[in-house]
N, C-alpha and C positions, 0 to 999 in steps of 0.2 A: 504494500500500500504506500503510495508516494507520500513523502513528507510526514509520515506518522512517527512521532516519538514513541518508541516502544515503552510500554509501562512494565516496570519490573516489580514495583511495590515492595512490600515487606516479605521477604522469603523466610518462612518458618520450616520449609522442607515438606515433602510428601504431596499427596494428591490434593489436599485442601489448598495448599499454596499455589499449585498449578492451576486449579480451578479459578481461584481468585484472580490470578494474573490474566487468565484467558478472558474472564468477564470484564475486567477493567480495560484490557486492550480492545475488546469488542465495543465498549462504550465510545472510545476514541474513533474507531473505524466508522461507527454509525454516524458520529458527528461530522466527520469529514465527508462522507458520501451523501448523507441525507439531511444534516442540520439538526438543530435542537428541536424545531417544531415537530419533526417526525420521530424523535427519539422515544423509544418505548422499552419497557422491560422485556416484552415479548421478543422484539427484534434483537435486543442484546443477547437474550438467551439463545436464540436460534444461531446467531453468529458465533457465540462462544461454544455451542454444542452441548448446552446443558438445559435442564428443565427450568421453566420460569420459577418454580417453587424454590429451586436452589438459589436463585437470585434473591427472591423475597425473604428467604430465611436469613440472609446476610445483610440485606439492605431493604428495610420495610417500605421505603419510598424511592421514587425515581431521583428526587433531588439528593437524597443521601448517597445514592449510587454515584451520581454525577460528582458530588463533592469528593468522594473517596478517589474517583478517577483523577480529579483535579489535583488532589494532594499527591498522589503517586506520580503523576506526570510532572508536576512542578518540582518534586524532589530530584527526579532524574534529569529533567530538562535544564535545570539551572544549578550546576555544581558550584560550590562556593570557593573562590580562589583565596590564596594567601600569598600575595606578591610582595608584601612588605611595605605597600603604600595604599592608602585608602582610595586615592584617585585611580590607580591602575586596577585595584580590586573592583571598583564600581564600573570601570570601563569594560573589564572582562565579563562581569555579570550582564552588563547592558548589551554587550556583543552577542552573548548567548540568547538574551531575551529578544533582541532584534531578529536574530536568525529564526527563532520560533514564530514570532509575530508576523514576519514578512510572508508567510505562507503556511500551508498545511494545517495541522490541528491547532497550532498556536493561535492563528487568526480566528478560527471558529470559537475556541475557548475564550479568547479575549472579548469577542462580541457577546458571548453569553454572560461573562462576568460583569462587563461594563453595563449591561442592561438588566442585570439580575433582579434588581429591586423593582423594575417595571413589570417583570414577568410574574413574580409572585413574592410574597413576604418570606416564604420558606426558602426560596432560591436566593433571595437577597441575603438572608442570614447565612446560607451556605457560602456565598461569595465572601461575606465578611470573615467567616471562619478560615477560608482559603488564604486571604491576605494576612490574617493574624498568624496563620501557620508559617507563611513565607517570611514574615517579619521575625518570628521566633528563630527560624533557621538562619536568618541573616544576622542576628544579634552578635555572634562572635566576630564577624567582620568589623562591626562598629566598635565593639569592646576592644579589639586589638588596636584600632586607630586611636581610641581614647588613651590606651596605655602608652602608645608611641607619642602622644602629645599632638596628634594631628587634628583631633576633634575635642571640643570641650566635654567635660564630665556631664553626664545626663542627656547626651544626644540620643534622641529617640530613633531607633532603627526603623520603626514603622513609618515615621514621618519622613525620614531621609529617603527611603525607597519609594514612598508614595509620591514625593516631589519629583523624583526621576520618572516614575511610571506615567504621571500625569502629562508630562511634556512629550513622552513618546506615544501615548495612546491617542492624544487629541488629534494630530494630523491623520493618524491611521483611521479613526472613525469618522472624521469630517470630510477628508478628501480622498482617503484610500491610498495616500502616498506611502511608500515603503520607508522604514526607518534607516537612515544612512549614517555614516560615521560623523558627519558634521553635526547633525541633530543630537546624536548620542553624546558627543563631547560637550556640547553646549548644555545639555540636560544635567550631566554630571557636575559640571563647573558651577551651574546655578545652585544646585542642591548643596554642594560643599560650601559655597559662599554663604548660603543661608544658615547651614549648620554651624559654621565657624563663627557666625555672628550671634549664635545662641538662639536663633529663631526656631530651631527644630529640637529644642530640649524639652524633656518631659516635665 
């Protein structure tokens, strides 16, 4: 499947882990081929080669299934670097994000996440959990920068990454333009300027 980030999820070994991985991968394939509007537990189950009761036993609602797929995809799609500099760390993360959002499942997932609150309150809450999860994963990057003296104590990782995302998502959803290196560099520098001024502190 072109441009699909493979979902590995949490491997605990055995058949149960393989089934979970197959189901989460099927969610992403369905999103790419048919979009969120056509996403259903039944279609996911067929693609994953399992009974729909197997899906419902693990994920009682479609939104919970989608959130789990988002979490697993995000963890694999955006490995967190440790380059020794917060600017190059953020540029590396941003480059991975741009690569995902410029096509394939990343663009479809971004469209879902950015309009989640308009689709349903439950999906909006799922999107919030997704971004909170990503901020928690990214916290060590910010903590290391604070320890190196590159950012002030109390810098909020969620606010820092949200400032970068906002600048990258806006042109994507308004004009459909791809994220290029110039936009990414600008987004990172604006976010760091705000953080260093204490504007993104908790």
